[in-house]
Structures are given as structure tokens and as C-alpha cells.
Backbone as a printed PyTorch tensor [residue, N CA C, xyz], in Angstrom:
tensor([[[154.2750, 105.6540,  61.5780],
         [154.8900, 104.8510,  60.5740],
         [155.9280, 104.0180,  61.2580]],

        [[156.1690, 102.8780,  60.6990],
         [157.1520, 102.0180,  61.3270],
         [157.8350, 101.1500,  60.2980]],

        [[158.9650, 100.6290,  60.7030],
         [159.7070,  99.6880,  59.8820],
         [160.0130,  98.4760,  60.7310]],

        [[160.0590,  97.3280,  60.1160],
         [160.2970,  96.1240,  60.8930],
         [161.4050,  95.2870,  60.2740]],

        [[162.5880,  95.4230,  60.8080],
         [163.6840,  94.5320,  60.4540],
         [163.6880,  93.4730,  61.5400]],

        [[163.6040,  92.1980,  61.1770],
         [163.4510,  91.1420,  62.1760],
         [164.7770,  90.8320,  62.8570]],

        [[165.0820,  91.5790,  63.9010],
         [166.2780,  91.3750,  64.7200],
         [165.8270,  91.1470,  66.1500]],

        [[165.4530,  89.9250,  66.4740],
         [164.9320,  89.6360,  67.8090],
         [166.0590,  89.2620,  68.7680]],

        [[165.9070,  89.7320,  70.0250],
         [166.8840,  89.3480,  71.0450],
         [166.4660,  88.0110,  71.6590]],

        [[167.1570,  87.5690,  72.7040],
         [166.8720,  86.2740,  73.3320],
         [165.4840,  86.1980,  73.9490]],

        [[164.8820,  87.3360,  74.2530],
         [163.5360,  87.3720,  74.8320],
         [162.4490,  87.4790,  73.7750]],

        [[162.8290,  87.4270,  72.4990],
         [161.8430,  87.5150,  71.4260],
         [161.4380,  88.9280,  71.0950]],

        [[162.1000,  89.9150,  71.6830],
         [161.7720,  91.3120,  71.4120],
         [162.4970,  91.7530,  70.1550]],

        [[161.7650,  92.3390,  69.2500],
         [162.3370,  92.7950,  67.9820],
         [163.0820,  94.0970,  68.2230]],

        [[164.3960,  94.0030,  68.3990],
         [165.1980,  95.1890,  68.6930],
         [165.5090,  95.9940,  67.4410]],

        [[165.1840,  95.4450,  66.2640],
         [165.4430,  96.1490,  65.0150],
         [164.2820,  97.0070,  64.5600]],

        [[163.1460,  96.8770,  65.2240],
         [161.9620,  97.6300,  64.8260],
         [162.1380,  99.1010,  65.1690]],

        [[161.7150,  99.9660,  64.2560],
         [161.7600, 101.4110,  64.4650],
         [160.3610, 101.9600,  64.2340]],

        [[159.9310, 102.8770,  65.0760],
         [158.6320, 103.5220,  64.8880],
         [158.7820, 105.0220,  65.0920]],

        [[158.0340, 105.7710,  64.3030],
         [158.0250, 107.2270,  64.3940],
         [156.5750, 107.6870,  64.3050]],

        [[156.1710, 108.5290,  65.2280],
         [154.8380, 109.1340,  65.1720],
         [154.9990, 110.5570,  64.6530]],

        [[154.1860, 110.9000,  63.6530],
         [154.2260, 112.2580,  63.1070],
         [152.8460, 112.8830,  63.2150]],

        [[152.8330, 114.2070,  63.2000],
         [151.5760, 114.9490,  63.2830],
         [151.6570, 116.1280,  62.3300]],

        [[150.5420, 116.3720,  61.6590],
         [150.4530, 117.5900,  60.8530],
         [149.2280, 118.3590,  61.3050]],

        [[149.4400, 119.5890,  61.6750],
         [148.3570, 120.4880,  62.0670],
         [148.1870, 121.4870,  60.9310]],

        [[146.9940, 121.5090,  60.2970],
         [146.7810, 122.4640,  59.2010],
         [147.1510, 123.8790,  59.6330]],

        [[147.8690, 124.5550,  58.7560],
         [148.3180, 125.9050,  59.0490],
         [149.7670, 125.9640,  59.5150]],

        [[150.2810, 124.8410,  60.0170],
         [151.6880, 124.8110,  60.4100],
         [152.5500, 124.5950,  59.1730]],

        [[153.8030, 124.9560,  59.2730],
         [154.7150, 124.8940,  58.1320],
         [154.9240, 123.4780,  57.6120]],

        [[154.9920, 122.5030,  58.5020],
         [155.2810, 121.1280,  58.0890],
         [154.8680, 120.1660,  59.1930]],

        [[154.7220, 118.8830,  58.8470],
         [154.4820, 117.8870,  59.9000],
         [155.6780, 117.8460,  60.8480]],

        [[155.4310, 117.3710,  62.0670],
         [156.5270, 117.2940,  63.0310],
         [156.5650, 115.9210,  63.6890]],

        [[157.6950, 115.6270,  64.2880],
         [157.9200, 114.3580,  64.9760],
         [157.2970, 114.4310,  66.3700]],

        [[156.4100, 113.4690,  66.6670],
         [155.7990, 113.3960,  67.9980],
         [156.5270, 112.4070,  68.8960]],

        [[156.9770, 111.3020,  68.3120],
         [157.6720, 110.2710,  69.0820],
         [158.5270, 109.4500,  68.1350]],

        [[159.5730, 108.8870,  68.6640],
         [160.4330, 108.0110,  67.8790],
         [161.1010, 107.0180,  68.8170]],

        [[161.2720, 105.8040,  68.3430],
         [161.9310, 104.8130,  69.1780],
         [162.2350, 103.5350,  68.4300]],

        [[163.0510, 102.7220,  69.0550],
         [163.4420, 101.4260,  68.4980],
         [163.1100, 100.3300,  69.5020]],

        [[162.9830,  99.0990,  69.0140],
         [162.7460,  97.9510,  69.8820],
         [161.4710,  98.0790,  70.6960]],

        [[161.6020,  97.9610,  72.0160],
         [160.4430,  98.0100,  72.9140],
         [159.7190,  99.3460,  72.8030]],

        [[160.4590, 100.4320,  72.6640],
         [159.8410, 101.7570,  72.5350],
         [159.0230, 101.8140,  71.2470]],

        [[159.5430, 101.2450,  70.1640],
         [158.8010, 101.1970,  68.8990],
         [157.5050, 100.4170,  69.0860]],

        [[157.5880,  99.2910,  69.7890],
         [156.3810,  98.5020,  70.0630],
         [155.3460,  99.3290,  70.8120]],

        [[155.7890, 100.1150,  71.7820],
         [154.8720, 100.9520,  72.5740],
         [154.2320, 102.0380,  71.7080]],

        [[155.0140, 102.6390,  70.8170],
         [154.4740, 103.6700,  69.9230],
         [153.3940, 103.0640,  69.0350]],

        [[153.6680, 101.9000,  68.4650],
         [152.7000, 101.2330,  67.5860],
         [151.4680, 100.8060,  68.3790]],

        [[151.6790, 100.2630,  69.5760],
         [150.5720,  99.8540,  70.4340],
         [149.6780, 101.0440,  70.7740]],

        [[150.2900, 102.1680,  71.1190],
         [149.5290, 103.3730,  71.4730],
         [148.7200, 103.8710,  70.2710]],

        [[149.3210, 103.8130,  69.0840],
         [148.6100, 104.2240,  67.8680],
         [147.3830, 103.3460,  67.6520]],

        [[147.5520, 102.0390,  67.7850],
         [146.4260, 101.1180,  67.5850],
         [145.3370, 101.3450,  68.6240]],

        [[145.7270, 101.5510,  69.8880],
         [144.7510, 101.8180,  70.9530],
         [143.9510, 103.0830,  70.6700]],

        [[144.5840, 104.0460,  70.0150],
         [143.9440, 105.3310,  69.7140],
         [143.3180, 105.3610,  68.3220]],

        [[143.2660, 104.1980,  67.6640],
         [142.7250, 104.1000,  66.3000],
         [143.4450, 105.0040,  65.3130]],

        [[144.7420, 105.1760,  65.5130],
         [145.5660, 105.9490,  64.5890],
         [146.1560, 104.9620,  63.5870]],

        [[145.9200, 105.1780,  62.2990],
         [146.4670, 104.2540,  61.3010],
         [147.9950, 104.2390,  61.3400]],

        [[148.5610, 103.0800,  61.0460],
         [150.0120, 102.9640,  60.9430],
         [150.3790, 102.6480,  59.5030]],

        [[151.5790, 103.0060,  59.1480],
         [152.0740, 102.8370,  57.7850],
         [153.4910, 102.3010,  57.8810]],

        [[153.7850, 101.2320,  57.1600],
         [155.1020, 100.5910,  57.2610],
         [156.0090, 101.0290,  56.1220]],

        [[157.1360, 101.6260,  56.4840],
         [158.1590, 102.0230,  55.5130],
         [159.4960, 102.0250,  56.2500]],

        [[160.2530, 100.9430,  56.0860],
         [161.5090, 100.7710,  56.8270],
         [162.4720, 101.9360,  56.6490]],

        [[162.7220, 102.3110,  55.4100],
         [163.7170, 103.3550,  55.1380],
         [163.2840, 104.7070,  55.6940]],

        [[162.0190, 105.0570,  55.4850],
         [161.5410, 106.3460,  55.9800],
         [161.5300, 106.3750,  57.5100]],

        [[161.0910, 105.2750,  58.1280],
         [161.0920, 105.2200,  59.5930],
         [162.5100, 105.3980,  60.1270]],

        [[163.4780, 104.7490,  59.4920],
         [164.8680, 104.8840,  59.9240],
         [165.3560, 106.3230,  59.7690]],

        [[165.0380, 106.9430,  58.6370],
         [165.4570, 108.3260,  58.3880],
         [164.8220, 109.2820,  59.3930]],

        [[163.5060, 109.1630,  59.5830],
         [162.8060, 110.0690,  60.4960],
         [163.2130, 109.8420,  61.9520]],

        [[163.6260, 108.6220,  62.2820],
         [164.0090, 108.3360,  63.6700],
         [165.2730, 109.0820,  64.0830]],

        [[165.9870, 109.6110,  63.1310],
         [167.2020, 110.3780,  63.4340],
         [166.8900, 111.8190,  63.8340]],

        [[165.6300, 112.2330,  63.6270],
         [165.2110, 113.5790,  64.0170],
         [164.8450, 113.5810,  65.4990]],

        [[164.7630, 114.7650,  66.0670],
         [164.3890, 114.9140,  67.4710],
         [162.8840, 115.1530,  67.5750]],

        [[162.3240, 114.7860,  68.7150],
         [160.9110, 115.0550,  68.9680],
         [160.6840, 116.5580,  68.8650]],

        [[159.6530, 116.9430,  68.1110],
         [159.3400, 118.3510,  67.8930],
         [159.9240, 118.9050,  66.6130]],

        [[160.8920, 118.1960,  66.0090],
         [161.4770, 118.6560,  64.7440],
         [160.4500, 118.5960,  63.6230]],

        [[160.5270, 119.5740,  62.7330],
         [159.7060, 119.5660,  61.5260],
         [160.3250, 118.5980,  60.5130]],

        [[159.4770, 118.0080,  59.6910],
         [159.9520, 117.1130,  58.6350],
         [160.7810, 117.9360,  57.6500]],

        [[161.9650, 117.4650,  57.2620],
         [162.7920, 118.2060,  56.2960],
         [162.1040, 118.3080,  54.9300]],

        [[162.3660, 119.3920,  54.2400],
         [161.7020, 119.6360,  52.9500],
         [161.9260, 118.5060,  51.9590]],

        [[163.0810, 117.8630,  51.9980],
         [163.3410, 116.7900,  51.0340],
         [162.4620, 115.5590,  51.2650]],

        [[161.7650, 115.5030,  52.3970],
         [160.8620, 114.3840,  52.6830],
         [159.3900, 114.7710,  52.5860]],

        [[159.1030, 116.0180,  52.2180],
         [157.7110, 116.4820,  52.1420],
         [156.8450, 115.5840,  51.2740]],

        [[157.3260, 115.2500,  50.0830],
         [156.4860, 114.5070,  49.1380],
         [156.0920, 113.1350,  49.6850]],

        [[157.0540, 112.3830,  50.1820],
         [156.7440, 111.0460,  50.6900],
         [155.8800, 111.1170,  51.9480]],

        [[156.1370, 112.0710,  52.8250],
         [155.3200, 112.2180,  54.0300],
         [153.9140, 112.6900,  53.6560]],

        [[153.7980, 113.5590,  52.6610],
         [152.4780, 114.0090,  52.2000],
         [151.6610, 112.8290,  51.6770]],

        [[152.3030, 111.9200,  50.9530],
         [151.6030, 110.7270,  50.4560],
         [151.0690, 109.8890,  51.6130]],

        [[151.8500, 109.7680,  52.6710],
         [151.4150, 109.0070,  53.8400],
         [150.2520, 109.7090,  54.5320]],

        [[150.3390, 111.0240,  54.6620],
         [149.2530, 111.7710,  55.3040],
         [147.9610, 111.6790,  54.4950]],

        [[148.0590, 111.6730,  53.1720],
         [146.8740, 111.4870,  52.3210],
         [146.3020, 110.0910,  52.5590]],

        [[147.1680, 109.0820,  52.6140],
         [146.7540, 107.7050,  52.8910],
         [146.0040, 107.6330,  54.2270]],

        [[146.5700, 108.2270,  55.2590],
         [145.9570, 108.2190,  56.5890],
         [144.6270, 108.9640,  56.5730]],

        [[144.5760, 110.1040,  55.9010],
         [143.3370, 110.8730,  55.7990],
         [142.2560, 110.0630,  55.0870]],

        [[142.6350, 109.3730,  54.0130],
         [141.6730, 108.5330,  53.2910],
         [141.1460, 107.4120,  54.1850]],

        [[142.0280, 106.7980,  54.9740],
         [141.5930, 105.7530,  55.9070],
         [140.6290, 106.3090,  56.9460]],

        [[140.9400, 107.4840,  57.4780],
         [140.0490, 108.1110,  58.4590],
         [138.6830, 108.3990,  57.8490]],

        [[138.6690, 108.9090,  56.6230],
         [137.4040, 109.2060,  55.9440],
         [136.5960, 107.9380,  55.7220]],

        [[137.2670, 106.8700,  55.2920],
         [136.5910, 105.5920,  55.0740],
         [136.0510, 105.0420,  56.3850]],

        [[136.8390, 105.1280,  57.4420],
         [136.4040, 104.6470,  58.7530],
         [135.1660, 105.4150,  59.2200]],

        [[135.1570, 106.7360,  59.0400],
         [134.0030, 107.5450,  59.4350],
         [132.7740, 107.1730,  58.6210]],

        [[132.9620, 106.9490,  57.3220],
         [131.8410, 106.5770,  56.4560],
         [131.2750, 105.2260,  56.8730]],

        [[132.1480, 104.2510,  57.1250],
         [131.6910, 102.9250,  57.5350],
         [130.9790, 102.9770,  58.8780]],

        [[131.4880, 103.7740,  59.8000],
         [130.8570, 103.9200,  61.1050],
         [129.4850, 104.5660,  60.9610]],

        [[129.3950, 105.5890,  60.1140],
         [128.1340, 106.2960,  59.8850],
         [127.1130, 105.3780,  59.2200]],

        [[127.5580, 104.5760,  58.2410],
         [126.6590, 103.6770,  57.5210],
         [126.1520, 102.5330,  58.3890]],

        [[126.9170, 102.1470,  59.4090],
         [126.5160, 101.0190,  60.2490],
         [125.5850, 101.4340,  61.3810]],

        [[125.3740, 102.7370,  61.5460],
         [124.5080, 103.2210,  62.6350],
         [123.0800, 103.2630,  62.1940]]])
């Protein structure tokens, strides 16, 4: 997930962008933070997600909130509902992608 506040430096790099990678493993207590960063690091996180066909979701406020957590931290209970909605969205995209790939073969 990422947020994009347009704060570009002199080199055109968006230093206001924030990105957070989360993972949920079924059976674990909660999703956890895999990566977090701002500016160039955020760009790299988003680029890596796209290269790996991992869907991205834009939510400025949530990305900012989650970016304050440490890598490996579990998502706080007060954010379960919103993060669950994102995980359902991502799961639906994955299912649709698999169906489209299967239908085109």
C-alpha cells in the first residue's frame, strides 16, 4: 500500500511518497510489516511489488500510520478492519488474475 503526497525535490524525486508492504500468513495472529519507506525507498518498494505482480493499494493516511511501525511488527488491532478490507481486495485481484490467465490459455 502506498500514499502519494506530491512533494518533489529538485531532482524530481517524490520525497513525500510513503510505501508499506504487508503480509498475512493464514494461521498467524495478524498481518505484519514487511517493508516501509519514504521517497526513493517508497519508489523501490512499489517497483518491487509491480515486478513481482503484487497488487498495490493507495491510501495516504493508512500508509503514513503503518510506516511508523517497525519491520516485523504485527498490525495493531485498531487497524484490523481496514487492513482486512485491503487484503480482501488484493485476494480478489489475485483470483481475477488467475481466472483471466486460465481463460486465456
